[in-house]
C-alpha positions in Angstrom: -14.6 3.0 8.5 -15.4 0.4 5.8 -16.1 1.5 2.2 -19.3 -0.1 1.0 -21.2 2.1 -1.6 -24.1 -0.4 -1.6 -25.1 0.9 1.9 -25.9 4.3 0.2 -28.9 2.7 -1.6 -30.6 1.0 1.3 -32.7 3.9 2.6 -33.7 7.5 2.1 -31.5 9.9 4.0 -32.5 13.2 5.4 -29.4 14.8 3.8 -26.9 13.8 1.1 -23.7 15.8 0.9 -21.8 15.7 -2.3 -18.2 16.7 -1.8 -16.0 15.7 1.2 -13.6 18.5 1.7 -13.5 20.3 5.0 -16.9 22.0 4.3 -18.6 18.7 3.4 -16.9 17.0 6.4 -18.0 19.6 8.9 -21.6 19.6 7.7 -21.7 15.8 7.8 -20.5 15.8 11.4 -22.8 18.6 12.5 -25.9 17.1 10.8 -25.2 13.6 12.1 -24.5 14.9 15.6 -27.9 16.6 15.7 -29.6 13.3 14.7 -30.2 13.6 11.0 -29.6 10.6 8.8 -26.7 11.7 6.5 -24.7 10.3 3.5 -21.5 11.8 2.3 -19.8 11.0 -1.0 -16.8 12.4 -3.0 -15.7 11.6 -6.5 -12.1 11.5 -5.2 -10.8 10.9 -1.7 -11.9 12.7 1.4 -10.2 16.1 1.4 -8.4 15.6 -1.9 -9.4 18.9 -3.5 -8.9 22.4 -2.3 -8.9 21.3 1.3 -5.6 19.3 0.8 -4.0 22.5 -0.6 -4.3 24.7 2.4 -1.5 26.6 4.2 -2.1 24.7 7.5 -2.6 28.0 9.5 -5.5 28.3 11.9 -6.1 32.0 11.8 -7.2 34.2 14.7 -8.4 37.2 12.7 -5.5 39.5 12.7 -6.1 40.7 9.2 -9.9 41.0 9.8 -9.2 43.5 12.5 -6.9 45.4 10.1 -9.8 45.7 7.7 -12.2 46.8 10.5 -14.3 43.7 10.4 -14.6 43.1 14.1 -17.4 40.5 13.8 -15.2 38.5 11.4 -12.2 38.8 13.7 -14.2 37.4 16.6 -15.5 34.5 14.5 -11.9 33.5 13.6 -11.0 33.7 17.2 -13.8 31.5 18.4 -13.1 28.9 15.6 -9.4 28.8 16.4 -10.2 28.2 20.0 -12.8 25.5 19.1 -10.5 23.6 16.8 -7.7 23.7 19.5 -10.2 22.1 21.9 -11.8 19.4 19.6 -8.5 18.5 17.8 -5.8 19.0 20.5 -3.4 16.5 18.8 -3.6 18.3 15.5 -3.8 22.0 16.3 -0.8 23.7 18.0 0.4 27.2 18.7 2.6 28.8 16.1 4.5 32.1 16.7 4.6 34.7 13.9 7.0 37.6 13.4 6.7 40.6 11.2 9.6 43.1 10.8 9.0 46.7 11.5 10.4 49.7 9.6 10.0 53.5 9.4 7.1 53.1 7.0 3.9 54.3 8.6 2.0 51.0 8.2 5.0 49.0 9.5 6.2 51.4 12.1 6.9 50.0 15.5 4.5 52.3 17.3 1.7 51.7 14.9 2.0 47.9 14.9 2.5 47.9 18.7 -0.8 49.8 19.2 -2.5 47.6 16.7 -1.5 44.3 18.3 -2.2 45.7 21.7 -5.8 46.3 20.5 -5.9 42.8 19.0 -4.8 41.3 22.3 -7.5 43.3 24.1 -10.3 42.2 21.7 -9.0 38.6 21.9 -8.7 38.6 25.7 -10.8 35.4 25.8 -8.5 33.5 23.4 -7.3 31.3 26.2 -10.6 30.2 27.5 -9.5 26.6 27.2 -8.9 24.0 29.9 -5.7 22.9 28.2 -3.0 25.3 29.1 -0.7 23.9 26.3 -3.1 25.6 23.8 -2.9 29.0 25.4 -1.4 31.8 23.3 0.8 34.5 24.7 0.1 38.2 24.0 2.0 40.0 21.3 5.3 41.7 22.0 7.6 44.1 20.3 11.0 42.8 19.4 14.3 44.6 19.3 16.0 44.6 15.9 18.6 42.0 16.8 16.0 39.5 18.0 13.8 40.1 14.9 16.7 39.4 12.6 17.6 36.3 14.6 14.1 34.9 14.3 13.7 36.0 10.7 17.1 35.5 9.1 15.6 35.4 5.6 14.5 39.0 5.4 16.7 41.8 4.2 18.1 43.6 7.3 18.2 47.1 5.6 15.5 49.3 7.1 14.5 46.9 9.8 13.9 48.7 13.1 12.6 45.7 15.1 9.6 43.4 14.9 6.3 42.3 16.3 5.6 38.8 17.5 2.1 37.2 17.9 0.7 33.7 18.0 -1.8 31.9 15.8 -2.1 28.1 15.4 -1.1 25.5 12.9 -2.4 22.0 11.8 0.3 19.4 12.2 -1.8 17.4 9.7 -4.9 19.1 8.2 -5.9 16.0 6.2 -6.3 14.0 9.4 -8.4 16.9 10.7 -10.9 16.4 7.9 -10.8 12.7 8.4 -11.5 13.2 12.1 -14.7 15.0 11.4 -15.8 12.2 9.0 -14.7 9.3 11.1 -16.4 10.7 14.2 -19.6 11.2 12.2 -19.4 7.6 10.9 -19.2 6.4 14.4 -22.5 8.2 15.0 -24.3 6.8 12.0 -23.0 8.7 8.9 -22.8 6.6 5.7 -19.7 7.8 3.8 -17.9 6.6 0.7 -15.0 8.0 -1.2 -14.4 7.6 -4.9 -18.2 7.8 -5.6 -19.2 10.4 -8.2 -22.6 12.0 -8.5 -23.5 12.0 -12.2 -27.0 13.5 -12.1 -30.0 14.6 -10.0 -33.0 12.5 -9.2 -36.1 14.8 -9.5 -39.8 14.5 -9.1 -42.2 15.8 -11.7 -42.5 19.0 -9.7 -38.7 19.6 -10.1 -38.0 18.7 -6.4 -34.6 17.1 -6.0 -34.8 13.8 -4.1 -31.3 12.5 -4.6 -28.6 11.8 -7.1 -27.5 9.1 -9.5 -24.0 8.0 -8.6 -21.2 5.8 -9.9 -18.6 3.8 -8.1 -15.3 5.3 -9.3 -13.4 2.1 -8.4 -15.7 -0.3 -10.4 -15.1 0.2 -14.1 -18.2 -0.2 -16.2 -20.6 -0.5 -13.2 -24.1 1.0 -13.7 -25.1 4.2 -12.0 -27.1 3.7 -8.8 -29.5 6.0 -6.9 -28.8 7.7 -3.6 -32.1 9.1 -2.3 -32.4 12.0 0.2 -34.9 14.6 1.3 -32.2 17.3 0.6 -29.0 17.4 -1.4 -26.1 19.7 -0.5 -23.3 20.4 -2.9 -20.0 21.1 -1.1 -18.0 20.7 -4.2 -16.1 24.1 -4.3 -14.8 25.1 -7.7 -16.7 22.2 -9.3 -20.1 23.4 -8.2 -21.0 25.5 -11.2 -19.8 22.8 -13.7 -21.9 20.2 -11.8 -25.0 22.4 -11.9 -24.6 23.1 -15.6 -24.2 19.4 -16.4 -27.2 18.4 -14.4 -29.5 21.1 -15.9 -29.8 23.1 -12.7 -29.7 26.9 -13.1 -26.4 28.6 -12.3 -27.6 32.2 -12.3 -26.9 32.6 -8.6 -23.5 30.8 -8.5 -20.3 32.6 -7.4 -19.2 34.4 -10.6 -15.5 34.5 -10.1 -12.7 32.3 -8.8 -9.2 32.7 -7.6 -6.6 30.1 -7.6 -4.7 30.1 -4.3 -1.2 28.7 -4.3 1.5 27.7 -1.8 4.8 25.9 -2.2 6.0 23.2 0.2 9.8 23.8 0.0 12.9 22.3 1.5 12.9 23.2 5.2 14.5 26.5 6.1 14.4 25.7 9.9 13.3 28.3 12.4 10.6 28.4 15.0 8.5 31.3 13.7 6.4 32.0 10.6 7.9 35.0 9.1 6.1 37.7 7.1 7.6 39.7 4.2 6.3 42.0 1.5 6.5 41.9 -2.3 4.4 43.9 -4.8 2.5 45.4 -1.9 1.4 42.0 -0.7 2.2 40.0 2.4 3.8 36.6 2.1 4.9 34.1 4.8 7.4 31.3 5.3 6.1 28.9 7.9 8.0 25.9 9.4 5.9 22.8 9.1 7.0 19.3 10.1 10.6 19.8 8.9 9.5 21.5 5.7 8.5 25.1 5.0 5.2 26.3 3.6 5.7 29.4 1.4 2.8 31.6 0.1 0.1 32.5 -0.5 -0.5 33.8 -4.0 -4.0 34.6 -5.5 -4.6 34.8 -9.2 -7.8 34.8 -11.3 -9.1 31.6 -12.7 -11.5 31.4 -15.6 -11.1 27.8 -16.8 -12.9 24.8 -15.3 -12.0 23.2 -12.0 -11.0 20.0 -13.8 -8.4 22.0 -15.7 -6.8 23.3 -12.5 -3.1 23.1 -12.6 -0.5 25.6 -11.6 0.3 27.7 -14.7 4.0 28.1 -15.2 3.7 31.9 -15.1 1.9 31.7 -11.7 4.6 29.4 -10.3 7.3 31.7 -11.6 5.6 34.8 -10.2 5.2 33.3 -6.7 8.8 32.2 -6.7 9.9 35.7 -7.7 7.7 37.3 -5.0 9.0 35.0 -2.3 12.6 36.0 -3.2 11.7 39.6 -3.0 10.0 39.2 0.3 12.7 36.9 1.7 15.9 37.6 -0.3 18.2 35.7 2.2 16.1 32.5 1.9 17.5 32.1 -1.6 14.5 29.9 -2.7 15.1 28.2 -6.1 12.9 26.0 -8.2 14.9 23.0 -6.9 13.6 23.7 -3.4 10.0 23.2 -4.4 8.7 19.8 -3.2 5.0 20.2 -3.8 2.7 22.9 -5.2 -0.6 23.4 -3.3 -3.4 25.0 -5.4 -7.1 25.3 -4.9 -10.0 27.4 -6.1 -11.6 30.0 -3.8 -14.7 32.2 -4.5 -13.9 35.9 -5.1 -15.9 39.0 -5.5 -13.1 40.4 -7.7 -10.6 38.4 -9.6 -8.4 40.2 -12.2 -4.8 40.3 -13.2 -4.3 43.4 -11.0 -6.3 42.4 -7.9 -8.1 39.5 -6.2 -10.6 40.0 -3.4 -11.9 36.8 -1.8 -15.4 36.6 -0.5 -15.5 37.1 3.3 -18.3 34.6 3.9 -19.0 31.2 2.4 -22.0 31.5 0.1 -25.0 29.2 0.9 -27.3 29.0 -2.1 -30.9 27.6 -2.2 -31.5 26.4 -5.7 -35.2 26.5 -5.4 -35.0 29.8 -7.2 -33.3 28.0 -10.0 -36.1 25.5 -10.3 -34.5 22.8 -8.1 -36.2 22.7 -4.6 -34.3 20.9 -1.9 -31.0 21.4 -3.8 -28.4 23.6 -2.0 -24.8 24.6 -2.4 -22.2 25.7 0.1 -19.0 27.2 -1.3 -16.3 27.4 1.3 -13.9 30.3 1.6 -11.8 29.8 4.7 -10.6 26.6 6.3 -10.6 28.0 9.8 -14.3 28.9 9.8 -15.6 25.8 8.1 -17.1 24.4 11.3 -19.1 27.6 12.0 -20.3 27.8 8.4 -21.4 24.2 8.8 -23.4 25.0 11.9 -25.2 27.9 10.1 -25.9 25.6 7.1 -27.3 22.8 9.2 -29.5 25.4 11.0 -31.0 26.4 7.7 -31.4 22.8 6.4 -33.1 21.7 9.6 -35.7 24.4 9.2 -36.2 23.5 5.5 -36.7 19.9 6.4 -39.0 20.7 9.2 -37.0 18.4 11.5 -36.7 18.5 15.3 -33.1 18.0 16.2 -30.6 18.3 19.1 -28.7 21.6 19.3 -25.3 21.9 17.7 -22.5 20.8 19.9 -19.6 20.6 17.4 -17.7 23.5 19.0 -17.2 21.6 22.2 -17.4 17.8 21.3 -13.9 16.4 20.8 -13.4 14.5 17.6 -11.9 11.0 17.0 -8.4 10.8 18.5 -8.8 14.1 20.4 -10.2 13.0 23.8 -7.2 14.6 25.6 -7.5 16.9 28.6 -3.9 18.3 28.6 -2.0 17.6 25.5 1.5 18.3 26.7 1.0 15.9 29.7 -0.6 13.3 27.4 2.4 13.5 25.1 4.9 13.2 27.9 3.2 10.1 29.3 3.1 8.6 25.8 6.8 9.2 25.3 7.5 7.3 28.5 6.2 4.2 26.9 9.1 4.2 24.5 11.0 1.0 23.8 14.0 0.0 21.7 11.5 -1.1 19.1 9.4 2.1 19.4 11.5 5.2 20.2 10.0 8.3 21.9 10.4 10.4 18.7 8.3 7.9 16.8 5.6 7.9 19.5 5.5 11.7 19.4 5.1 11.7 15.7 2.2 9.1 16.0 0.5 11.1 18.7 0.7 14.3 16.5 -1.2 12.4 13.8 -3.5 9.9 15.5 -3.9 11.3 19.0 -5.4 8.7 21.3 -5.5 6.1 18.5 -1.7 5.9 18.2 -1.7 2.6 20.1 -4.2 1.1 17.7 -1.7 1.8 14.9 1.2 0.3 16.8 -0.9 -2.8 17.7 -0.9 -3.8 14.0 2.8 -4.5 14.3 2.3 -7.2 17.0 4.3 -10.2 15.8 5.5 -8.1 12.8 8.2 -5.7 14.0 9.1 -4.9 10.4 5.9 -2.9 10.3 7.5 -0.3 12.6 10.4 0.3 10.2 10.1 3.5 8.1 8.9 2.9 4.5 11.8 2.6 2.2 14.3 2.0 4.9 16.8 -0.9 4.2 16.5 -4.1 6.2 18.2 -3.6 9.6 17.1 0.0 10.0 15.9 0.4 13.6 12.2 1.2 14.2 11.7 4.9 14.4 15.1 5.7 12.8 14.8 7.8 9.7 16.0 6.0 6.6 19.2 7.1 4.9 18.7 10.1 2.5 19.3 8.0 -0.5 16.3 5.8 0.4 13.5 7.9 1.8 12.3 11.2 3.3 9.7 9.8 5.6 9.4 8.2 9.0 6.0 6.8 8.2 5.8 3.0 8.9 4.1 0.1 7.3 1.8 -0.2 10.3 0.3 3.2 9.3 -0.3 2.1 5.8 -2.2 -1.0 7.0 -4.1 1.1 9.4 -5.1 3.5 6.6 -6.4 0.6 4.5 -8.1 -1.4 7.2 -9.6 1.3 9.4 -9.7 4.6 7.3 -11.0 3.7 3.9 -7.7 4.3 2.0 -8.2 2.5 -1.3 -5.6 4.2 -3.5 -1.9 5.0 -3.0 -2.6 8.7 -2.9 -5.2 8.1 -0.2 -2.6 6.5 2.0 0.5 8.5 1.3 -0.9 12.0 0.9 -3.9 12.1 3.3 -4.0 9.3 5.8 -0.3 9.5 6.6 2.2 12.3 6.2 4.5 10.2 3.9 4.0 12.3 0.8 2.6 15.6 2.0 6.0 17.2 2.2 7.1 16.0 -1.2 7.8 12.8 -3.0 8.8 10.2 -0.4 11.2 8.3 -2.6 10.9 5.3 -4.9 11.7 2.8 -2.1 9.1 4.2 0.2 6.5 4.1 -2.6 7.4 0.5 -3.4 7.0 -0.6 0.2 3.6 1.1 0.4 2.5 -0.4 -2.9 3.5 -3.9 -1.7 1.5 -3.5 1.5 -1.6 -2.0 -0.1 -1.5 -4.4 -3.0 -1.4 -7.4 -0.7 -4.3 -6.0 1.3 -6.5 -5.0 -1.6 -5.5 -7.6 -4.2 -3.9 -5.3 -6.7 -2.7 -6.8 -10.0 0.6 -5.6 -11.3 -1.1 -3.3 -13.8 -3.2 -1.7 -11.0 -0.1 -1.2 -8.9 1.6 0.6 -11.8 -1.4 2.9 -12.3 -1.2 3.8 -8.7 2.5 4.7 -8.9 1.8 6.9 -11.9 -1.2 8.6 -10.4 0.9 9.5 -7.3 3.7 10.8 -9.4 1.4 13.2 -11.2 0.7 14.9 -7.8 4.3 16.2 -7.9 4.4 17.1 -11.6 3.6 20.8 -10.8 6.8 21.0 -8.7 10.0 21.8 -10.6 11.6 18.8 -9.0 10.5 15.9 -6.9 13.5 16.1 -4.7 16.2 13.6 -4.0 
């Protein structure tokens, strides 16, 4: 992918998508795959908003069944299965455990019957050719095994447990990128750091594009991007954009919830563990050596631009986690990164938050803006299906004749893998002294079949296989000493992000193209190495390099500490 905003002005598109989170990305791929001409822009980086701040779980609808929403449960199941198929290197089984007690809703008999019904209704969950993505049925656990798998819960009152399986992204940012890069390979014009600043409208009021600015070119004039239809996939920023552009907002989602997770110092374990506090269910989930803890939901009435974790919300989530998991002993010093994002809610008060169950699709013709639409995403897992329904509607509105949707079965960039476990084993056998098996495995879990393309950038430059921040002499693939870094990400990955994946800021590379900063601050030495590599590639002056460091540091300001 090459960033060139000038290409956005060369023709009229069938569809322009503003906002490149998971919903914008999935719509872009669906519409491109069907044969529409599509452009995609985002005022920040791809997936840098709410989509970056997700809990990484790919749900199978367990809670939907609990609420009696069978259709919703089946949708989750289908989408989990689809994501496991099209992104086999990024979506992997994850076992969950929930302790049982003598309370009626947590009784062993009640949960056993409930999960037996869930298994029955999800009997097709393993209709996948890749057996490594198959999920076992649920099982009841004896008390001793439950406490061994969930050592952070209080043992008092525990009678046993229930185990079931969902799935987890090893890197959700690369999942969003895979949708976009696959679409680019099929004709999508995409550019990050391009902000829509106003609508282009005919005298009739019909929307025929937007005026945009290149966020990386200070003082440059606005330029037009013309399209037969414009879709806003801007999440919590949607209402603010509509107001600023003079488009009616009467039909916008009226309430918002701020969802929050902590990325904390790793607690180990193999299972995501559920626990209760204030009548709500929280989870600790192992993730790439760290632990994701959450999720909290609180009302949000300020603008999306003002979104920052309020101290009282951070303190409340920390308290809730320690009530739910008293033996985890989570302190403020454990917090490495605070995830937060806005989700649409039907009710959002200090006492209760109820998220919308479906992602609203809004036709703004009723607001006096024909051919302007909004899609406000609710759930990460179901974004692909919401995109399919959205494109169905847009195709009808445009009067276009297109190919049918095939995004549930078409593997994405890096994911052309028939049997993931076998592919990974074969890749590990290519290990050398310069490239150990553990490093190959980590690359496969991020890049899939493109892992060799990353390694190829180090031909003639073996230093590029050294972890960022590691002192000279550290072997390739060897984690750097704790005093220097907390990442195994290499210089080759930074160069790949810049040359092949449109990474143009430090945050683009360290937070979303690679995993270097997504578990917490990677260390000053690692940041310095990344700045040197990107600066040389992109021609950064010292002042620009310093701005990049400061911008990255602000990502971690919400955490009580940036770690050691």
